[in-house]
C-alpha positions as CSV (number, residue, x, y, z in Angstrom):
1,X,26.9,73.5,-33.4
2,X,28.8,70.7,-32.8
3,X,32.0,70.3,-35.1
4,X,30.4,67.4,-37.4
5,X,27.2,70.1,-37.4
6,X,29.5,73.2,-38.1
7,X,31.2,70.6,-40.6
8,X,27.6,69.9,-42.4
9,X,26.7,72.9,-42.5
10,X,30.0,74.3,-44.6
11,X,29.5,71.3,-47.0
12,X,26.0,72.0,-47.5
13,X,26.5,75.5,-48.1
14,X,28.8,74.6,-51.0
15,X,26.5,72.3,-52.3
16,X,23.7,74.6,-52.2
17,X,26.0,77.6,-53.7
18,X,27.3,75.2,-56.3
19,X,30.5,77.3,-56.9
20,X,33.5,76.0,-58.8
21,X,36.6,75.0,-57.5
22,X,37.6,78.5,-59.1
23,X,35.3,80.6,-57.2
24,X,36.1,78.8,-53.9
25,X,40.4,79.1,-54.3
26,X,39.4,82.9,-55.1
27,X,37.0,83.1,-52.1
28,X,40.2,81.7,-49.7
29,X,42.1,84.2,-51.6
30,X,39.7,87.0,-50.8
31,X,39.4,86.2,-47.6
32,X,43.2,86.5,-46.7
33,X,43.9,89.2,-49.1
34,X,40.7,90.8,-46.0
35,X,41.4,89.8,-43.1
36,X,45.2,91.3,-43.9
37,X,44.8,94.5,-45.1
38,X,40.4,95.1,-44.7
39,X,38.3,95.4,-47.8
40,X,37.5,99.4,-47.7
41,X,39.8,100.5,-49.6
42,X,39.7,98.1,-52.4
43,X,37.5,98.1,-55.6
44,X,36.7,95.7,-58.3
45,X,39.3,96.6,-60.6
46,X,41.6,96.4,-57.4
47,X,41.1,93.1,-56.5
48,X,41.1,91.6,-59.9
49,X,44.3,92.4,-60.4
50,X,45.7,91.1,-56.9
51,X,44.4,88.2,-57.6
52,X,45.0,88.3,-61.3
53,X,41.6,87.7,-62.3
54,X,39.2,89.1,-64.5
55,X,36.4,91.8,-62.5
56,X,33.3,89.7,-64.6
57,X,35.2,87.1,-62.2
58,X,34.5,88.4,-59.2
59,X,31.0,89.7,-60.3
60,X,30.4,86.4,-60.5
61,X,31.2,86.0,-57.2
62,X,29.0,88.6,-56.0
63,X,27.1,91.9,-57.6
64,X,29.2,94.6,-56.4
65,X,32.5,95.4,-54.3
66,X,30.5,95.3,-50.8
67,X,28.3,92.2,-51.3
68,X,31.6,90.5,-52.0
69,X,32.9,91.9,-48.8
70,X,29.6,90.2,-47.4
71,X,30.7,87.3,-49.1
72,X,34.0,86.6,-48.3
73,X,32.8,87.6,-44.5
74,X,30.5,85.2,-44.2
75,X,32.8,82.2,-45.1
76,X,35.3,83.4,-43.0
77,X,33.2,83.6,-40.6
78,X,31.9,79.7,-41.1
79,X,35.5,78.3,-41.5
80,X,36.2,79.8,-38.3
81,X,33.1,78.5,-36.8
82,X,34.2,75.0,-37.8
83,X,37.6,75.3,-36.9
84,X,36.8,76.4,-33.0
85,X,34.2,73.4,-32.7
86,X,36.8,71.2,-34.2
87,X,39.2,72.4,-31.3
88,X,37.2,70.9,-28.5
89,X,35.7,67.8,-30.1
90,X,36.4,65.4,-27.5
91,X,36.9,67.6,-24.8
92,X,35.3,65.5,-22.2
93,X,36.1,68.2,-19.2
94,X,33.6,71.1,-19.6
95,X,36.3,73.9,-17.9
96,X,38.3,73.0,-20.3
97,X,36.1,73.0,-23.0
98,X,35.1,76.6,-22.2
99,X,38.4,77.6,-22.0
100,X,39.5,76.0,-24.8
101,X,36.3,77.2,-27.0
102,X,37.1,81.2,-25.8
103,X,41.1,80.7,-26.6
104,X,39.9,79.4,-29.8
105,X,37.8,82.3,-30.6
106,X,40.8,84.6,-29.9
107,X,43.0,82.5,-32.5
108,X,40.8,82.7,-34.6
109,X,40.1,86.6,-34.2
110,X,44.1,87.3,-34.3
111,X,43.9,86.2,-37.8
112,X,41.8,89.9,-38.5
113,X,43.9,92.8,-38.9
114,X,42.4,96.4,-37.3
115,X,41.9,97.6,-40.9
116,X,39.2,94.2,-41.4
117,X,38.2,95.1,-37.5
118,X,37.6,98.9,-38.2
119,X,35.8,97.9,-41.9
120,X,33.7,95.3,-40.3
121,X,32.6,98.1,-38.0
122,X,31.5,100.5,-40.4
123,X,29.5,98.8,-42.9
124,X,26.5,97.0,-41.6
125,X,26.2,94.2,-43.2
126,X,29.6,93.1,-42.1
127,X,29.0,94.2,-38.7
128,X,25.3,92.1,-38.3
129,X,27.5,88.8,-39.1
130,X,30.4,89.7,-36.5
131,X,28.2,90.0,-34.3
132,X,25.8,87.3,-34.6
133,X,28.1,84.9,-35.0
134,X,29.1,86.4,-30.9
135,X,25.8,86.0,-30.3
136,X,26.3,82.0,-31.1
137,X,29.3,81.8,-29.1
138,X,27.3,83.0,-26.0
139,X,24.7,80.4,-26.7
140,X,27.6,77.5,-26.8
141,X,29.0,79.2,-23.5
142,X,25.8,78.8,-22.1
143,X,25.6,75.2,-23.0
144,X,28.6,74.4,-21.7
145,X,28.1,76.2,-18.7
146,X,24.4,74.6,-18.0
147,X,26.2,71.1,-18.5
148,X,28.4,72.1,-16.2
149,X,25.9,72.9,-14.0
150,X,23.5,69.8,-14.3
151,X,26.6,67.7,-13.6
152,X,27.6,69.1,-10.4
153,X,30.6,70.5,-12.1
154,X,31.0,74.2,-10.7
155,X,29.4,73.6,-7.5
156,X,27.4,76.8,-6.3
157,X,28.3,78.5,-9.3
158,X,25.1,81.0,-10.2
159,X,24.5,79.5,-13.9
160,X,22.6,82.1,-15.2
161,X,24.9,84.9,-14.1
162,X,28.3,83.3,-15.7
163,X,26.6,82.9,-18.6
164,X,25.2,86.5,-18.8
165,X,28.6,88.0,-17.4
166,X,29.9,85.9,-20.0
167,X,27.9,87.1,-22.7
168,X,28.3,91.0,-22.0
169,X,31.8,90.8,-22.5
170,X,31.5,89.1,-25.7
171,X,29.2,91.6,-27.0
172,X,31.4,94.3,-25.6
173,X,34.3,92.8,-27.1
174,X,32.4,92.3,-30.3
175,X,30.7,96.0,-29.7
176,X,34.4,97.6,-29.8
177,X,33.8,98.4,-26.1
178,X,36.4,96.5,-24.8
179,X,39.3,97.5,-27.4
180,X,39.0,101.1,-26.2
181,X,38.9,101.2,-22.4
182,X,41.7,98.6,-22.2
183,X,44.1,98.6,-25.9
184,X,43.4,94.9,-26.3
185,X,42.7,93.5,-29.5
186,X,39.3,91.8,-30.0
187,X,41.4,88.4,-30.3
188,X,44.2,89.3,-26.7
189,X,40.3,90.2,-25.4
190,X,39.0,86.4,-26.1
191,X,42.4,85.4,-24.2
192,X,42.2,87.3,-21.2
193,X,38.6,86.1,-21.0
194,X,39.4,82.3,-21.5
195,X,41.9,82.6,-19.0
196,X,39.5,84.3,-16.4
197,X,36.3,82.2,-16.6
198,X,38.5,79.6,-16.8
199,X,40.8,80.4,-13.3
200,X,37.7,80.9,-11.1
201,X,35.5,77.8,-12.4
202,X,39.0,76.2,-11.1
203,X,39.3,77.8,-8.0
204,X,35.1,77.5,-7.2
205,X,35.6,73.9,-7.9
206,X,38.9,73.3,-6.1
207,X,37.1,75.0,-2.8
208,X,34.2,72.4,-2.9
């Protein structure tokens, strides 16, 4: 997905959902709250107090606290995808694009507190959202690698193998395997993966 497509998708979503300006503002406020503190401990009444609104106002966004979490996390990941795509707009060097893409994902994930990550993993619908976005990131990397190979930028790099290694690592980060084994946060893991891939591609290119 290009940045234009990401922006258009988000705009189309807003038009399709037909929320009021106040509702979009509440979604942004809920996003900030959930990113900082997670969502599991809150009741709808707690959220209404924190946001200075009525429970009815929140129920207009979603019929339950659980569905509200799904709505807010979809809102967050849609915005994150658009910002990541924006970070690589106009970057012609595919090696730099790969590094910047993964680094930008790390920047976005740095916004999510450990509390939110734990809640994401514990609740199947939000875990599925995280998984879907991780798969989308892996697909983007595959596209970049394929572009580099078709333009003979990476030399003898096995594109399929590189893409699978990156995809598997992204999946391991999302599942929490890397966090448990290394102590790195998801954001730190994305940043380390970016540096590792970029160094590998740069070294391979310089040896041609």
